[in-house]
MARDOVEX-526143 format. One record per residue (C-alpha): residue in three letters; x, y, z. Coordinates in nm, 2 decimals, always signed. Layout:
REM MARDOVEX-526143
   residuo        X        Y        Z
       Ala        X        Y        Z
...
***
This chain:
REM MARDOVEX-526143
   residuo        X        Y        Z
       Met   +12.93   +12.27   +13.22
       Glu   +13.26   +12.32   +13.04
       Ser   +13.23   +12.70   +13.08
       Ala   +13.17   +12.66   +13.45
       Asn   +13.49   +12.45   +13.48
       Glu   +13.69   +12.70   +13.29
       Leu   +13.57   +12.97   +13.53
       Leu   +13.72   +12.77   +13.81
       Thr   +14.07   +12.82   +13.65
       Ile   +14.05   +13.19   +13.69
       Ile   +13.90   +13.22   +14.04
       Pro   +14.17   +13.47   +14.16
       Leu   +14.10   +13.69   +13.85
       Ile   +13.73   +13.68   +13.92
       Ile   +13.77   +13.77   +14.28
       Ile   +14.01   +14.06   +14.22
       Gly   +13.82   +14.20   +13.92
       Gly   +13.50   +14.19   +14.11
       Ala   +13.66   +14.34   +14.41
       Gly   +13.80   +14.63   +14.20
       Leu   +13.45   +14.71   +14.07
       Leu   +13.29   +14.67   +14.42
       Val   +13.54   +14.90   +14.59
       Met   +13.49   +15.16   +14.31
       Met   +13.12   +15.15   +14.37
       Leu   +13.16   +15.17   +14.75
       Asp   +13.38   +15.48   +14.71
       Ala   +13.12   +15.64   +14.48
       Phe   +12.83   +15.58   +14.71
       Thr   +12.98   +15.59   +15.06
       Glu   +13.31   +15.78   +15.04
       Asn   +13.43   +15.56   +15.33
       Ala   +13.79   +15.49   +15.28
       Arg   +13.81   +15.24   +15.57
       Leu   +13.52   +15.04   +15.43
       Ser   +13.71   +15.03   +15.10
       Tyr   +14.02   +14.92   +15.28
       Trp   +13.86   +14.63   +15.47
       Thr   +13.68   +14.51   +15.16
       Thr   +14.00   +14.51   +14.96
       Ala   +14.19   +14.33   +15.23
       Leu   +13.94   +14.06   +15.29
       Leu   +13.89   +13.99   +14.92
       Ser   +14.27   +13.99   +14.87
       Val   +14.29   +13.72   +15.13
       Ala   +14.03   +13.52   +14.95
       Ala   +14.22   +13.56   +14.62
       Leu   +14.54   +13.46   +14.79
       Gly   +14.37   +13.15   +14.93
       Ala   +14.24   +13.06   +14.58
       Ser   +14.59   +13.10   +14.43
       Val   +14.75   +12.88   +14.69
       Ser   +14.49   +12.61   +14.64
       Ala   +14.56   +12.62   +14.26
       Leu   +14.92   +12.52   +14.33
       Phe   +14.80   +12.18   +14.44
       Gly   +14.54   +12.13   +14.16
       Ser   +14.56   +12.03   +13.80
       Ala   +14.74   +12.23   +13.53
       Gly   +14.65   +12.31   +13.17
       Thr   +14.50   +12.57   +12.95
       Ser   +14.15   +12.72   +12.93
       Phe   +13.95   +12.97   +12.73
       Tyr   +14.06   +12.85   +12.39
       Asp   +14.41   +12.81   +12.53
       Leu   +14.44   +13.18   +12.60
       Ile   +14.49   +13.12   +12.97
       Thr   +14.73   +12.88   +13.15
       Tyr   +14.66   +12.76   +13.50
       Gly   +14.84   +12.56   +13.76
       Gly   +15.22   +12.52   +13.78
       Thr   +15.42   +12.84   +13.74
       Ala   +15.11   +13.05   +13.66
       Ala   +14.96   +12.95   +14.00
       Phe   +15.28   +13.04   +14.18
       Gly   +15.30   +13.37   +14.00
       Ser   +14.94   +13.44   +14.12
       Val   +15.05   +13.36   +14.48
       Leu   +15.34   +13.61   +14.44
       Val   +15.11   +13.88   +14.31
       Met   +14.86   +13.83   +14.58
       Ile   +15.12   +13.83   +14.86
       Gly   +15.25   +14.16   +14.72
       Thr   +14.90   +14.30   +14.69
       Leu   +14.77   +14.19   +15.03
       Phe   +15.07   +14.32   +15.23
       Ser   +15.09   +14.65   +15.03
       Val   +14.72   +14.71   +15.10
       Ile   +14.76   +14.64   +15.48
       Leu   +15.05   +14.88   +15.50
       Thr   +14.89   +15.15   +15.28
       Arg   +14.60   +15.23   +15.51
       Asp   +14.81   +15.34   +15.82
       Tyr   +15.07   +15.51   +15.60
       Leu   +14.81   +15.72   +15.41
       Glu   +14.61   +15.80   +15.73
       Gln   +14.92   +15.91   +15.92
       Thr   +15.04   +16.13   +15.62
       Gly   +14.68   +16.27   +15.57
       Arg   +14.63   +16.12   +15.22
       His   +14.39   +15.84   +15.29
       Ile   +14.15   +15.83   +14.99
       Ala   +13.94   +15.53   +14.88
       Glu   +14.04   +15.54   +14.52
       Val   +14.38   +15.40   +14.59
       Tyr   +14.23   +15.06   +14.68
       Ser   +14.04   +15.02   +14.35
       Met   +14.35   +15.11   +14.15
       Ile   +14.56   +14.86   +14.35
       Leu   +14.30   +14.59   +14.27
       Phe   +14.28   +14.68   +13.90
       Ala   +14.66   +14.67   +13.88
       Ala   +14.66   +14.33   +14.06
       Phe   +14.40   +14.21   +13.80
       Gly   +14.64   +14.30   +13.52
       Met   +14.92   +14.12   +13.70
       Leu   +14.71   +13.80   +13.75
       Leu   +14.62   +13.81   +13.38
       Leu   +14.98   +13.86   +13.29
       Val   +15.11   +13.55   +13.48
       Gln   +14.83   +13.33   +13.34
       Ser   +14.88   +13.44   +12.98
       Asn   +14.94   +13.17   +12.72
       Asn   +14.90   +13.41   +12.43
       Leu   +15.08   +13.73   +12.34
       Val   +14.75   +13.92   +12.31
       Thr   +14.64   +13.83   +12.67
       Leu   +14.99   +13.90   +12.78
       Phe   +14.97   +14.25   +12.63
       Leu   +14.63   +14.31   +12.79
       Gly   +14.76   +14.21   +13.13
       Ile   +15.07   +14.44   +13.10
       Glu   +14.85   +14.74   +12.99
       Thr   +14.59   +14.69   +13.26
       Met   +14.87   +14.67   +13.52
       Ser   +15.07   +14.96   +13.38
       Ile   +14.78   +15.21   +13.34
       Ser   +14.68   +15.15   +13.70
       Leu   +15.03   +15.19   +13.82
       Tyr   +15.07   +15.52   +13.63
       Val   +14.77   +15.65   +13.83
       Leu   +14.91   +15.52   +14.16
       Ala   +15.25   +15.67   +14.10
       Gly   +15.09   +16.02   +14.09
       Leu   +14.85   +15.96   +14.37
       Val   +14.97   +16.26   +14.57
       Lys   +14.87   +16.53   +14.33
       Asp   +14.99   +16.83   +14.54
       Glu   +15.35   +16.71   +14.54
       Lys   +15.56   +16.81   +14.24
       Arg   +15.79   +16.51   +14.28
       Gly   +15.50   +16.26   +14.26
       Thr   +15.34   +16.42   +13.96
       Glu   +15.68   +16.43   +13.78
       Ala   +15.73   +16.06   +13.87
       Ala   +15.39   +15.97   +13.72
       Leu   +15.46   +16.16   +13.40
       Lys   +15.80   +16.00   +13.35
       Tyr   +15.66   +15.66   +13.42
       Phe   +15.37   +15.71   +13.17
       Leu   +15.59   +15.85   +12.89
       Leu   +15.86   +15.58   +12.92
       Gly   +15.60   +15.31   +12.98
       Ala   +15.42   +15.42   +12.66
       Phe   +15.75   +15.41   +12.47
       Ser   +15.82   +15.06   +12.60
       Thr   +15.47   +14.95   +12.51
       Gly   +15.54   +15.04   +12.15
       Phe   +15.85   +14.81   +12.15
       Leu   +15.64   +14.53   +12.30
       Leu   +15.35   +14.57   +12.06
       Tyr   +15.58   +14.58   +11.75
       Gly   +15.76   +14.27   +11.88
       Ile   +15.43   +14.09   +11.91
       Ala   +15.33   +14.20   +11.56
       Leu   +15.65   +14.08   +11.40
       Leu   +15.64   +13.75   +11.58
       Tyr   +15.28   +13.71   +11.45
       Gly   +15.41   +13.79   +11.10
       Ala   +15.68   +13.52   +11.14
       Ser   +15.47   +13.25   +11.29
       Gly   +15.11   +13.33   +11.19
       Ser   +15.00   +13.30   +11.55
       Thr   +15.02   +13.47   +11.89
       Phe   +15.00   +13.15   +12.09
       Leu   +15.33   +13.08   +12.27
       Val   +15.36   +12.71   +12.17
       Glu   +15.29   +12.79   +11.81
       Ile   +15.56   +13.06   +11.80
       Ala   +15.80   +12.80   +11.93
       Ala   +15.72   +12.58   +11.63
       Val   +15.85   +12.83   +11.37
       Glu   +16.11   +12.66   +11.15
       Asp   +16.21   +12.96   +10.93
       Lys   +16.36   +13.19   +11.18
       Gly   +16.43   +13.49   +10.95
       Leu   +16.49   +13.86   +11.01
       Ile   +16.13   +13.93   +11.10
       Tyr   +16.13   +13.66   +11.37
       Trp   +16.46   +13.78   +11.53
       Ala   +16.34   +14.14   +11.52
       Gly   +16.03   +14.04   +11.70
       Val   +16.22   +13.85   +11.96
       Ala   +16.45   +14.16   +12.02
       Leu   +16.16   +14.40   +12.05
       Leu   +15.98   +14.16   +12.29
       Leu   +16.29   +14.14   +12.51
       Val   +16.32   +14.52   +12.52
       Gly   +15.96   +14.55   +12.64
       Phe   +16.02   +14.30   +12.92
       Phe   +16.35   +14.46   +13.01
       Phe   +16.17   +14.79   +13.07
       Lys   +15.91   +14.63   +13.30
       Ile   +16.17   +14.45   +13.51
       Ser   +16.42   +14.75   +13.52
       Ile   +16.71   +14.60   +13.33
       Val   +16.99   +14.84   +13.24
       Pro   +16.98   +15.05   +13.03
       Phe   +16.60   +15.04   +13.04
       His   +16.60   +15.13   +13.41
       Met   +16.60   +15.51   +13.40
       Trp   +16.24   +15.55   +13.52
       Thr   +16.29   +15.33   +13.83
       Pro   +16.47   +15.56   +14.09
       Asp   +16.25   +15.86   +14.01
       Val   +15.92   +15.67   +14.02
       Tyr   +16.02   +15.48   +14.34
       Gln   +16.12   +15.81   +14.51
       Gly   +15.82   +16.01   +14.39
       Ala   +15.54   +15.76   +14.46
       Pro   +15.39   +15.70   +14.81
       Thr   +15.62   +15.45   +14.98
       Thr   +15.37   +15.17   +15.02
       Ile   +15.27   +15.20   +14.66
       Thr   +15.64   +15.19   +14.57
       Ala   +15.65   +14.86   +14.76
       Phe   +15.36   +14.73   +14.55
       Met   +15.53   +14.83   +14.23
       Ala   +15.87   +14.69   +14.33
       Thr   +15.74   +14.35   +14.42
       Ala   +15.40   +14.25   +14.27
       Ser   +15.45   +14.41   +13.93
       Lys   +15.81   +14.30   +13.90
       Ala   +15.72   +13.94   +14.00
       Ala   +15.43   +13.93   +13.75
       Ala   +15.65   +14.05   +13.47
       Ile   +15.93   +13.80   +13.55
       Val   +15.69   +13.51   +13.57
       Ala   +15.54   +13.61   +13.24
       Phe   +15.89   +13.64   +13.10
       Ile   +15.97   +13.28   +13.21
       Leu   +15.66   +13.16   +13.04
       Val   +15.76   +13.34   +12.71
       Leu   +16.12   +13.21   +12.72
       Ser   +16.03   +12.86   +12.81
       Arg   +15.72   +12.81   +12.59
       Ala   +15.76   +13.05   +12.29
       Leu   +16.14   +13.07   +12.25
       Pro   +16.29   +12.74   +12.38
       Glu   +16.46   +12.67   +12.04
       Ala   +16.62   +13.01   +12.04
       Arg   +16.77   +12.96   +12.38
       Ala   +17.14   +12.98   +12.26
       Glu   +17.08   +13.32   +12.11
       Trp   +16.87   +13.49   +12.39
       Ser   +17.08   +13.33   +12.67
       Asp   +17.38   +13.53   +12.54
       Val   +17.18   +13.85   +12.53
       Ile   +17.05   +13.80   +12.88
       Trp   +17.40   +13.71   +13.00
       Leu   +17.53   +14.05   +12.88
       Phe   +17.24   +14.25   +13.02
       Ala   +17.27   +14.07   +13.35
       Ile   +17.62   +14.19   +13.40
       Phe   +17.54   +14.55   +13.31
       Thr   +17.24   +14.54   +13.55
       Met   +17.42   +14.40   +13.85
       Val   +17.72   +14.63   +13.81
       Val   +17.52   +14.95   +13.74
       Gly   +17.25   +14.88   +14.00
       Asn   +17.50   +14.82   +14.28
       Val   +17.74   +15.10   +14.19
       Leu   +17.47   +15.36   +14.18
       Ala   +17.31   +15.23   +14.50
       Leu   +17.65   +15.29   +14.67
       Val   +17.63   +15.67   +14.63
       Gln   +17.26   +15.72   +14.73
       Asp   +17.17   +15.92   +15.04
       Asn   +16.80   +15.87   +14.98
       Val   +16.68   +15.54   +15.11
       Lys   +16.40   +15.50   +14.85
       Arg   +16.65   +15.57   +14.57
       Met   +16.89   +15.33   +14.72
       Leu   +16.62   +15.06   +14.74
       Ala   +16.53   +15.14   +14.38
       Tyr   +16.88   +15.08   +14.25
       Ser   +16.90   +14.78   +14.48
       Ser   +16.59   +14.64   +14.30
       Ile   +16.77   +14.69   +13.97
       Ala   +17.06   +14.49   +14.10
       His   +16.82   +14.21   +14.22
       Ala   +16.68   +14.20   +13.87
       Gly   +17.03   +14.14   +13.75
       Tyr   +17.07   +13.84   +13.99
       Ile   +16.74   +13.70   +13.86
       Met   +16.87   +13.74   +13.50
       Ile   +17.15   +13.50   +13.59
       Gly   +16.89   +13.23   +13.64
       Leu   +16.71   +13.33   +13.32
       Ala   +17.03   +13.31   +13.13
       Ala   +17.08   +12.95   +13.25
       Gly   +16.74   +12.87   +13.10
       Thr   +16.69   +12.53   +13.26
       Asp   +16.40   +12.40   +13.47
       Ala   +16.62   +12.41   +13.78
       Ala   +16.71   +12.77   +13.70
       Tyr   +16.35   +12.88   +13.65
       Ser   +16.26   +12.71   +13.98
       Ala   +16.54   +12.90   +14.15
       Val   +16.42   +13.22   +14.00
       Leu   +16.07   +13.16   +14.15
       Phe   +16.22   +13.10   +14.49
       Tyr   +16.43   +13.42   +14.46
       Leu   +16.11   +13.61   +14.36
       Phe   +15.93   +13.48   +14.67
       Ala   +16.22   +13.59   +14.90
       Tyr   +16.25   +13.92   +14.71
       Thr   +15.88   +14.00   +14.76
       Leu   +15.89   +13.94   +15.13
       Met   +16.20   +14.14   +15.21
       Asn   +16.13   +14.43   +14.98
       Ile   +15.77   +14.49   +15.10
       Gly   +15.91   +14.47   +15.46
       Ala   +16.19   +14.72   +15.39
       Phe   +15.96   +14.97   +15.22
       Gly   +15.71   +14.92   +15.50
       Ile   +15.97   +15.02   +15.76
       Val   +16.07   +15.33   +15.55
       Ala   +15.69   +15.41   +15.52
       Tyr   +15.66   +15.39   +15.90
       Tyr   +15.94   +15.65   +15.96
       Glu   +15.77   +15.88   +15.71
       Trp   +15.47   +15.90   +15.94
       His   +15.67   +16.16   +16.13
       Lys   +15.63   +16.50   +15.97
       Gly   +15.90   +16.77   +15.98
       Tyr   +16.19   +16.55   +15.87
       Asp   +16.27   +16.38   +15.54
       Phe   +16.29   +16.02   +15.66
       Thr   +16.39   +15.90   +15.32
       Glu   +16.74   +16.05   +15.39
       Val   +16.97   +15.80   +15.55
       Lys   +17.12   +16.06   +15.80
       Asn   +16.78   +16.12   +15.96
       Tyr   +16.77   +15.76   +16.08
       Ser   +17.06   +15.83   +16.31
       Gly   +17.00   +15.69   +16.66
       Leu   +16.64   +15.59   +16.60
       Gly   +16.70   +15.21   +16.62
       Phe   +16.65   +15.20   +17.00
       Gln   +16.34   +15.42   +17.02
       Gln   +16.12   +15.16   +16.86
       Pro   +16.33   +14.85   +16.88
       Leu   +16.08   +14.63   +16.69
       Met   +16.11   +14.85   +16.38
       Gly   +16.49   +14.85   +16.40
       Val   +16.51   +14.47   +16.44
       Leu   +16.27   +14.41   +16.15
       Met   +16.46   +14.65   +15.93
       Ser   +16.78   +14.45   +16.02
       Val   +16.61   +14.12   +15.91
       Phe   +16.50   +14.26   +15.58
       Leu   +16.84   +14.42   +15.50
       Phe   +17.04   +14.12   +15.60
       Ser   +16.82   +13.91   +15.37
       Met   +16.88   +14.15   +15.08
       Val   +17.25   +14.12   +15.13
       Gly   +17.23   +13.75   +15.11
       Ile   +17.34   +13.66   +15.46
       Pro   +17.23   +13.33   +15.61
       Pro   +17.00   +13.22   +15.76
       Phe   +16.76   +13.44   +15.57
       Ala   +16.56   +13.36   +15.26
       Gly   +16.75   +13.60   +15.04
       Phe   +17.07   +13.39   +15.09
       Ile   +16.89   +13.07   +14.98
       Gly   +16.75   +13.25   +14.68
       Lys   +17.09   +13.38   +14.56
       Tyr   +17.25   +13.05   +14.63
       Arg   +17.00   +12.85   +14.42
       Val   +17.02   +13.10   +14.13
       Phe   +17.40   +13.10   +14.13
       Ala   +17.41   +12.71   +14.16
       Ala   +17.18   +12.66   +13.87
       Ala   +17.39   +12.90   +13.66
       Val   +17.71   +12.71   +13.76
       Asp   +17.56   +12.39   +13.65
       Glu   +17.51   +12.54   +13.30
       Gly   +17.87   +12.66   +13.29
       Leu   +17.80   +13.03   +13.35
       Ile   +18.08   +13.06   +13.60
       Gly   +18.20   +13.40   +13.49
       Leu   +17.85   +13.54   +13.53
       Val   +17.82   +13.39   +13.87
       Ile   +18.15   +13.54   +13.98
       Val   +18.03   +13.89   +13.88
       Gly   +17.71   +13.82   +14.07
       Val   +17.89   +13.72   +14.39
       Leu   +18.12   +14.03   +14.37
       Ala   +17.82   +14.26   +14.30
       Ser   +17.64   +14.11   +14.60
       Ala   +17.94   +14.16   +14.82
       Ala   +17.95   +14.53   +14.72
       Ser   +17.59   +14.56   +14.83
       Val   +17.69   +14.50   +15.19
       Tyr   +17.81   +14.86   +15.22
       Tyr   +17.49   +15.04   +15.13
       Tyr   +17.25   +14.80   +15.31
       Leu   +17.45   +14.80   +15.64
       Arg   +17.50   +15.18   +15.61
       Val   +17.13   +15.22   +15.71
       Leu   +17.18   +15.00   +16.02
       Ile   +17.49   +15.19   +16.12
       His   +17.29   +15.51   +16.12
       Leu   +17.01   +15.34   +16.32
       Tyr   +17.23   +15.20   +16.59
       Met   +17.57   +15.36   +16.58
       Lys   +17.51   +15.73   +16.52
       Glu   +17.37   +16.00   +16.75
       Asp   +17.02   +16.11   +16.71
       Ile   +17.02   +16.44   +16.51
       Thr   +16.64   +16.49   +16.49
       Gly   +16.53   +16.49   +16.85
       Ile   +16.20   +16.34   +16.74
       Thr   +15.99   +16.10   +16.94
       Leu   +15.87   +15.81   +16.72
       Ile   +15.50   +15.72   +16.71
       Arg   +15.42   +15.36   +16.82
       Pro   +15.31   +15.16   +16.51
       Gly   +14.96   +15.02   +16.49
       Val   +14.90   +14.66   +16.58
       Val   +14.79   +14.55   +16.23
       Tyr   +15.09   +14.74   +16.07
       Ser   +15.33   +14.58   +16.31
       Ala   +15.18   +14.23   +16.27
       Ala   +15.21   +14.25   +15.89
       Leu   +15.58   +14.34   +15.91
       Ile   +15.64   +14.07   +16.17
       Ile   +15.48   +13.81   +15.95
       Leu   +15.70   +13.92   +15.66
       Ala   +16.01   +13.89   +15.87
       Ala   +15.90   +13.56   +16.01
       Leu   +15.85   +13.41   +15.66
       Thr   +16.19   +13.56   +15.56
       Ile   +16.36   +13.37   +15.84
       Tyr   +16.15   +13.05   +15.81
       Phe   +16.22   +13.00   +15.44
       Gly   +16.59   +13.08   +15.51
       Val   +16.62   +12.82   +15.78
       Asn   +16.38   +12.56   +15.62
       Pro   +16.38   +12.62   +15.24
       Gly   +16.30   +12.26   +15.16
       Thr   +15.93   +12.31   +15.19
       Leu   +15.92   +12.57   +14.91
       Thr   +16.20   +12.41   +14.71
       Asp   +16.01   +12.08   +14.70
       Leu   +15.69   +12.26   +14.60
       Leu   +15.86   +12.44   +14.32
       Gly   +16.03   +12.12   +14.20
       Asn   +15.70   +11.94   +14.18
       Leu   +15.49   +12.21   +14.02
       Lys   +15.24   +12.04   +13.79
       Gly   +15.18   +12.13   +13.43
       Val   +15.25   +12.35   +13.14
       Ser   +15.48   +12.59   +13.31
       Tyr   +15.82   +12.51   +13.16
***
C-alpha cells in the first residue's frame, strides 16, 4: 500500500516515461509521425494536469527520501510540462512545413522531459545527476536533429562536448560534497559542521555545473551556436523547459543543501549575475540573427534570475518562480513566431532584415510577436514586467541595491534589440516580395493562448503570486 502511495507522488514522471516508450514503439511499428504527435500531445496534457493537481496536494519526500513532491517541485513540474506541451504543438507544423517531420523527435522530447521532471523532484544529488544526464543526452540528439545541415551537426557536437565537460565538474562536485558530508542527501549536506577545503571545492564545482546548464557567463559559449543551429521549436524547448528545470533544481540545492553557506555563495552569484546581464545584453545588441539575439537575450534573463537567487530568501525564490513562468510563456511564443516565418523557403527568416514590412501581411503573427517582445523588455501590463519587478523588489529588501541598479540598466538596454524586430516588421519596406502562408489553426491557437496568459498574469498577477506564496512543503 505504501508503495502504491509513493507512485502517486510521481504520476507526471510515470506518464511521461511511459509516453516516451509508447511513442518509440509506435514509431518502430507504424512509422506514422502524426500518430506519434497526437499521442505525445495528449499524454503531455495528462502530465500537465497531474502536475497542476500536485500543487494543491500534500508535500513531502518519497522513495527513501530520494524524491521530493509538492511545493516547488510541483511548480517546477508545471513549468516543464508547459514548455514541453507547447513545444510539441508548435513542432509538428514547423517540421511538416520544412519537410523534416520525423516521429523520433517526439520520443526524444518526452525522454528529455522525463529527465527534467526527475531533476525538479530530486532530493538527492544522485537523482539530480540522473535527471540532468537524461535531459542532456536527449537534448544533444534533438540539437542535431537535422543531419543534412552542417550548422545543426556542429551545434550538436559543441553542445555534447561542452556538456560532457560541465558534467565532469558537476560529478566531481557531488563526489567532494559526499566526501565532506558522508551523504548525497540535500538536508544531510546542509548539516555539515566542518566546512573545510573539500566542502568548498565541492560547492564551487557544483555551482559551475549549474552555471553551464542555465547559461551563466562565462559558461554560456554553447548557447548562441546551439540555439541557432537547432530546429527553432526545439530551441524553444531547450530555452524554456530545460532552463526552468535546472533553475528549480538549483533553488532546491541552494535552499536545502547550502542554506548555512548563503553568505559565501550569495556573493559569488552576485558577481556572476552582473557579468551575465551585461555580457548577455551587450552581445544581443549587435546580433542580426534573431535566434542568436534571443539566445543572448536568454543569457541576460538568466542574469535577472540570478538577482533573485543572490537574495536567497523565500520571497526571492517565489519571485524567481514567477519570473520563470513568465519567461517560459514569452520565450516559447517568440521562438514560435520565428519558426512560423521559417516555413517560407528561399529566405533566411532568422535574419532581422528579412522581417521588413511583413507585420501587416499576417497581422495576428505580428501582434503576437509584439506581445512577447514587450513582455521580454519588461513593459507593463505584461507578465515579464511583474516577474522583473518581483525579483528586483526581493533583492532590494535584502540590500542588493547596486545589483538591482545594474539589472534595471541592463533591462533598459534590451529595449533596442527587442524593438528593432518590431521596427522591421512595421516600419520598413518589404524587401522579400514573399507572400506569407496562413498559419494552421492549432499553431495559431497555441500562440494565442501563450499571449493571453502573458497578458493575464501581467494584469492579474495576484492569482499566481498567492499560489507561490502558499506552496506547501519541503521546497525552501
